[in-house]
C-alpha positions as CSV (number, residue, x, y, z in Angstrom):
1,M,23.2,-27.1,-21.8
2,K,22.3,-28.4,-25.2
3,T,23.0,-26.4,-28.3
4,Y,20.1,-26.8,-30.8
5,R,21.0,-27.4,-34.4
6,V,19.0,-25.3,-36.9
7,S,18.5,-25.6,-40.7
8,I,17.2,-22.7,-42.7
9,L,14.7,-23.5,-45.5
10,G,14.4,-20.5,-47.8
11,C,17.3,-18.0,-47.9
12,R,15.5,-14.7,-48.9
13,A,14.8,-11.8,-46.6
14,R,12.9,-13.6,-43.8
15,G,15.2,-16.7,-43.9
16,T,18.2,-14.4,-43.7
17,K,16.8,-12.6,-40.6
18,A,15.9,-15.9,-38.9
19,A,19.4,-17.3,-39.7
20,I,21.1,-14.2,-38.2
21,A,19.1,-14.6,-35.0
22,Y,19.8,-18.3,-34.6
23,N,23.5,-17.7,-35.5
24,E,23.9,-15.0,-32.7
25,H,22.0,-16.9,-30.0
26,P,24.5,-18.8,-27.8
27,R,22.3,-21.9,-27.6
28,T,21.5,-22.4,-31.3
29,E,23.8,-23.2,-34.3
30,V,22.9,-22.9,-38.0
31,V,24.2,-26.1,-39.5
32,S,22.7,-26.1,-43.0
33,L,20.8,-24.0,-45.6
34,C,18.4,-25.0,-48.3
35,D,17.1,-23.0,-51.3
36,L,16.4,-23.7,-55.0
37,V,18.4,-20.7,-56.0
38,P,22.2,-21.3,-55.5
39,E,23.1,-17.6,-55.3
40,L,20.8,-17.1,-52.3
41,R,22.1,-20.0,-50.3
42,D,25.7,-19.2,-51.2
43,T,25.3,-15.6,-50.2
44,L,23.8,-16.4,-46.8
45,G,26.2,-19.3,-46.3
46,E,29.3,-17.2,-46.9
47,S,28.0,-14.5,-44.5
48,L,27.4,-17.0,-41.7
49,G,30.2,-19.4,-42.5
50,V,27.7,-22.3,-43.1
51,Y,29.0,-24.6,-45.8
52,A,26.3,-27.4,-45.7
53,R,24.1,-26.0,-48.5
54,Y,21.4,-28.0,-50.2
55,E,18.8,-27.8,-53.0
56,I,16.7,-30.8,-51.7
57,L,15.4,-30.4,-48.1
58,D,15.1,-34.1,-47.4
59,E,18.8,-34.6,-48.1
60,M,19.6,-31.6,-45.9
61,I,17.7,-33.1,-42.9
62,R,19.2,-36.6,-43.4
63,D,22.7,-35.3,-43.7
64,T,22.8,-32.6,-41.0
65,N,20.2,-33.9,-38.4
66,P,18.7,-30.5,-37.3
67,D,16.6,-30.0,-34.1
68,I,14.7,-27.2,-35.8
69,V,14.0,-26.4,-39.4
70,A,13.0,-22.8,-40.1
71,V,10.5,-22.7,-43.0
72,S,11.1,-19.2,-44.3
73,T,9.3,-19.3,-47.7
74,G,6.2,-17.8,-49.3
75,T,2.9,-18.7,-47.6
76,E,1.8,-20.8,-50.6
77,H,4.6,-23.2,-49.9
78,H,4.2,-23.6,-46.1
79,Y,1.8,-26.5,-46.2
80,E,3.9,-28.8,-48.5
81,L,7.2,-28.0,-46.9
82,C,6.0,-28.1,-43.3
83,M,4.4,-31.5,-43.9
84,R,7.6,-32.8,-45.5
85,V,9.8,-31.6,-42.6
86,L,7.4,-32.9,-40.0
87,E,7.5,-36.3,-41.6
88,H,11.1,-36.5,-40.6
89,G,10.1,-35.8,-36.9
90,V,11.8,-32.5,-36.7
91,N,10.6,-29.3,-34.9
92,I,9.7,-26.5,-37.2
93,E,9.5,-22.7,-37.2
94,V,7.3,-21.4,-40.0
95,E,6.7,-17.8,-41.2
96,K,3.2,-16.3,-40.7
97,P,0.5,-17.0,-41.6
98,I,0.9,-20.7,-40.8
99,A,-1.0,-21.6,-44.1
100,V,-3.4,-20.3,-46.6
101,N,-6.5,-22.0,-45.2
102,L,-7.8,-23.9,-42.1
103,K,-7.5,-27.4,-43.6
104,Q,-3.8,-26.9,-44.2
105,A,-3.3,-25.4,-40.8
106,D,-5.2,-28.3,-39.1
107,D,-3.1,-30.8,-41.0
108,I,0.2,-29.2,-39.9
109,V,-0.9,-29.1,-36.2
110,V,-2.1,-32.7,-36.3
111,K,1.0,-34.0,-38.0
112,A,3.3,-32.3,-35.4
113,R,1.2,-33.9,-32.6
114,E,1.5,-37.3,-34.3
115,K,5.3,-37.0,-34.6
116,K,5.6,-35.6,-31.1
117,V,7.4,-32.4,-32.2
118,R,6.8,-28.7,-31.9
119,V,5.4,-26.0,-34.3
120,A,6.4,-22.4,-33.7
121,V,5.0,-19.7,-36.0
122,H,6.9,-16.4,-36.5
123,H,4.6,-14.0,-34.6
124,Q,7.8,-12.6,-33.1
125,G,6.1,-9.4,-31.8
126,M,4.1,-11.6,-29.4
127,V,7.2,-12.4,-27.5
128,G,9.3,-9.3,-28.5
129,A,10.8,-6.4,-26.7
130,S,7.8,-4.0,-27.0
131,M,5.4,-6.7,-25.8
132,K,7.6,-7.5,-22.8
133,A,7.5,-3.7,-21.9
134,A,3.8,-3.6,-22.2
135,E,3.3,-6.8,-20.2
136,Q,5.5,-5.4,-17.4
137,A,3.5,-2.1,-17.3
138,Y,0.3,-4.1,-17.2
139,S,1.5,-6.5,-14.5
140,D,2.7,-3.5,-12.4
141,G,-0.9,-2.2,-12.5
142,R,-0.1,0.9,-14.4
143,I,-3.2,0.8,-16.7
144,G,-5.6,-1.1,-14.4
145,G,-7.8,-3.7,-16.1
146,I,-7.9,-3.9,-19.9
147,K,-11.2,-2.7,-21.3
148,Y,-10.7,-2.8,-25.1
149,I,-8.0,-3.0,-27.7
150,V,-7.8,-1.3,-31.2
151,G,-5.4,-2.6,-33.8
152,R,-4.7,-0.9,-37.1
153,G,-2.7,-2.1,-40.1
154,K,-0.2,-0.4,-42.4
155,G,-2.6,0.7,-45.1
156,Y,-2.4,-2.3,-47.4
157,Y,-5.5,-3.5,-49.4
158,G,-7.5,-4.8,-46.4
159,G,-7.7,-8.5,-47.2
160,Y,-4.0,-8.7,-48.0
161,G,-3.2,-6.7,-44.8
162,L,-5.3,-9.0,-42.8
163,M,-3.3,-12.1,-44.0
164,N,0.0,-10.3,-43.6
165,I,0.2,-7.7,-40.8
166,G,-3.1,-8.7,-39.3
167,T,-1.6,-12.0,-38.1
168,H,0.8,-10.0,-36.0
169,I,-1.9,-7.7,-34.6
170,L,-4.3,-10.5,-33.7
171,S,-1.6,-12.6,-32.0
172,N,-0.7,-9.6,-29.9
173,V,-4.4,-8.8,-29.1
174,F,-4.9,-12.4,-28.0
175,K,-1.8,-12.4,-25.9
176,L,-3.1,-9.3,-23.9
177,G,-6.8,-9.9,-24.0
178,G,-7.4,-13.6,-24.4
179,H,-8.8,-15.7,-27.3
180,C,-11.7,-14.6,-29.5
181,A,-15.1,-16.0,-28.8
182,S,-17.0,-14.3,-31.7
183,V,-16.4,-11.8,-34.5
184,R,-18.6,-9.4,-36.5
185,S,-17.1,-7.8,-39.6
186,S,-17.8,-5.2,-42.3
187,L,-16.0,-5.3,-45.6
188,M,-16.0,-2.7,-48.3
189,T,-14.6,-2.8,-51.9
190,G,-14.6,0.2,-54.2
191,G,-17.0,2.0,-51.9
192,H,-19.6,-0.7,-51.7
193,T,-20.2,-3.7,-49.5
194,S,-17.9,-6.5,-50.6
195,S,-19.6,-9.4,-52.5
196,A,-18.6,-12.6,-54.2
197,E,-17.5,-10.7,-57.3
198,D,-14.8,-8.9,-55.2
199,V,-13.1,-12.1,-54.0
200,V,-9.5,-12.2,-55.4
201,T,-6.3,-14.1,-55.2
202,S,-3.9,-12.5,-52.8
203,P,-0.5,-11.3,-53.9
204,S,2.5,-13.0,-52.3
205,G,0.8,-16.3,-52.3
206,M,-1.5,-15.7,-49.3
207,G,-4.5,-17.5,-50.6
208,T,-8.0,-16.1,-51.4
209,I,-9.0,-12.8,-49.9
210,V,-11.7,-10.1,-50.1
211,G,-12.2,-6.6,-48.8
212,E,-10.4,-3.3,-49.6
213,D,-11.5,-1.8,-46.2
214,I,-12.1,-4.1,-43.3
215,T,-13.5,-3.3,-39.8
216,A,-13.9,-6.3,-37.4
217,N,-15.2,-6.2,-33.9
218,L,-14.0,-9.1,-31.7
219,Q,-15.6,-10.3,-28.4
220,L,-12.7,-11.9,-26.6
221,E,-13.3,-14.8,-24.1
222,G,-12.9,-12.5,-21.1
223,P,-14.5,-9.1,-20.6
224,V,-12.3,-7.5,-23.2
225,M,-13.5,-6.3,-26.7
226,A,-11.2,-5.5,-29.6
227,T,-11.5,-3.7,-33.0
228,L,-9.3,-4.6,-35.9
229,L,-8.9,-2.0,-38.7
230,Q,-7.4,-3.1,-42.1
231,H,-8.2,-0.2,-44.4
232,R,-6.4,0.7,-47.6
233,F,-4.7,4.1,-47.8
234,P,-2.9,5.8,-50.7
235,E,0.5,5.4,-48.9
236,I,1.7,2.6,-46.7
237,S,2.6,3.6,-43.2
238,K,6.3,3.8,-42.7
239,S,6.0,3.6,-39.0
240,G,4.2,0.2,-39.1
241,H,1.0,-1.1,-37.6
242,T,-0.4,0.2,-34.3
243,I,-2.0,-1.4,-31.2
244,D,-3.8,0.7,-28.7
245,V,-4.7,-0.9,-25.3
246,Y,-7.2,1.0,-23.2
247,G,-7.3,0.2,-19.5
248,T,-9.5,1.4,-16.7
249,E,-6.6,3.6,-15.4
250,G,-4.2,4.1,-18.3
251,R,-3.4,3.2,-21.9
252,I,-0.6,1.5,-23.8
253,F,0.3,2.2,-27.4
254,F,2.5,0.1,-29.7
255,Q,4.0,1.8,-32.7
256,G,5.2,-0.8,-35.1
257,D,7.5,-3.4,-33.4
258,D,10.1,-1.1,-31.8
259,S,8.4,1.3,-29.4
260,T,5.8,1.2,-26.6
261,W,4.2,4.2,-24.9
262,L,2.1,4.6,-21.8
263,L,-0.5,7.2,-21.0
264,P,-1.6,7.4,-17.3
265,N,-5.1,8.6,-18.2
266,P,-6.9,6.5,-20.9
267,N,-9.2,9.3,-22.0
268,S,-6.9,12.3,-22.3
269,L,-3.7,12.8,-24.4
270,K,-2.6,15.6,-22.2
271,A,-2.7,16.3,-18.5
272,R,-2.6,19.9,-17.1
273,G,-1.6,21.3,-20.5
274,Q,1.4,18.9,-21.0
275,N,2.0,15.9,-23.2
276,N,1.7,13.0,-20.8
277,W,2.9,10.1,-22.9
278,E,5.8,8.1,-21.4
279,K,8.0,6.0,-23.6
280,L,8.6,2.6,-22.0
281,N,12.0,0.9,-22.1
282,S,12.1,-2.1,-24.3
283,V,13.0,-5.4,-22.6
284,Y,16.1,-7.2,-24.0
285,P,16.8,-10.9,-23.6
286,E,19.9,-12.2,-21.9
287,H,22.9,-12.5,-24.3
288,Y,21.3,-10.1,-26.8
289,H,23.8,-7.5,-28.1
290,P,22.2,-4.3,-29.6
291,S,25.4,-3.8,-31.6
292,G,24.9,-7.2,-33.3
293,N,23.0,-7.9,-36.5
294,A,20.0,-9.8,-35.1
295,D,16.6,-8.1,-34.8
296,V,15.7,-8.1,-31.1
297,N,12.2,-9.6,-31.7
298,D,13.7,-12.4,-33.8
299,F,16.2,-13.0,-31.0
300,W,13.4,-13.1,-28.4
301,F,11.6,-15.6,-30.6
302,V,14.7,-17.9,-30.8
303,D,15.3,-17.5,-27.0
304,E,11.7,-18.6,-26.3
305,Y,12.2,-21.6,-28.6
306,V,15.3,-22.6,-26.7
307,R,13.5,-22.4,-23.4
308,A,10.5,-24.2,-24.7
309,L,12.6,-27.1,-26.0
310,D,14.5,-27.2,-22.7
311,E,11.3,-27.4,-20.8
312,E,9.6,-29.8,-23.2
313,R,6.7,-27.4,-23.8
314,D,5.2,-25.5,-26.8
315,H,6.6,-22.2,-27.9
316,E,4.3,-19.3,-26.9
317,C,3.8,-18.7,-30.7
318,N,2.8,-22.3,-31.2
319,G,0.8,-23.9,-34.0
320,N,-2.5,-23.8,-32.0
321,E,-2.1,-20.1,-31.4
322,A,-1.5,-19.5,-35.1
323,L,-4.4,-21.7,-36.0
324,H,-6.7,-19.5,-33.8
325,V,-5.4,-16.4,-35.5
326,L,-6.2,-18.0,-38.9
327,E,-9.7,-19.0,-37.6
328,V,-10.5,-15.4,-36.8
329,I,-9.2,-14.2,-40.1
330,M,-11.4,-16.7,-42.0
331,G,-14.3,-15.7,-39.8
332,I,-13.8,-12.1,-40.8
333,F,-13.7,-13.1,-44.5
């Protein structure tokens, strides 16, 4: 079986997590690192035993011939770096969101198609341990048919939360309920309906945003409806975002990325005077070691990429899926 060669572009927090997951998977090997800051690439390189370290990505690709380049940089750099990597005809993994606007996202998807390579976007929760548990419960008929889904962010300023955590929530919603056909949204800033004067530049290089408090109602392509809440709170939730899936016979609740709960009755938190929530067991991929350093959802993401490349198909978290997420975000704005 082929071992896929991986280069890491960007050696900060997300690049480090990606590198650890690729390093621990038996079918992938981190062969090179690239970052403009020598200390960052040296620190990561020493920890992984990777000695091919570069400042210029084109040199890295020519010298080390990777099968995948993980673009783990700030969003404002995604477009330029993805297009440069794709020009070499190399598969990419890119952090979410795929880009800051639809023109950039379209260009990335089209360039990959022209070069006959794959784009995977790091919506790791979409293929992660909690999602696997939820999918298993749903396929086993434990909640009946899905009626509607409610997703809530961490409490960031709404527009920033939408471009950040909202990408994860939406990708999970679409995985369970199908793509979005239409959206209606209400945006508030400072207690009034948001207007042109409230449009701002996002922190963390995530483009142009608006809305301190955002409520969006999504009609999905099937019979399912969804509500997305990105509202600002004085404190950011330490337990992460939530997704609540209401079925005809039961209910599934995601708390962050690491736990999934099931309620047999969708309309009652308790049955016969007792707390009736059941914690579902997370589903772990083959070869994953909980005692290792890799995050289980990052490991699942890598495992899915390996299987996708083996089967000559797109990753579940592919560029078109990420483009659809960004389309809905821009529709909300």
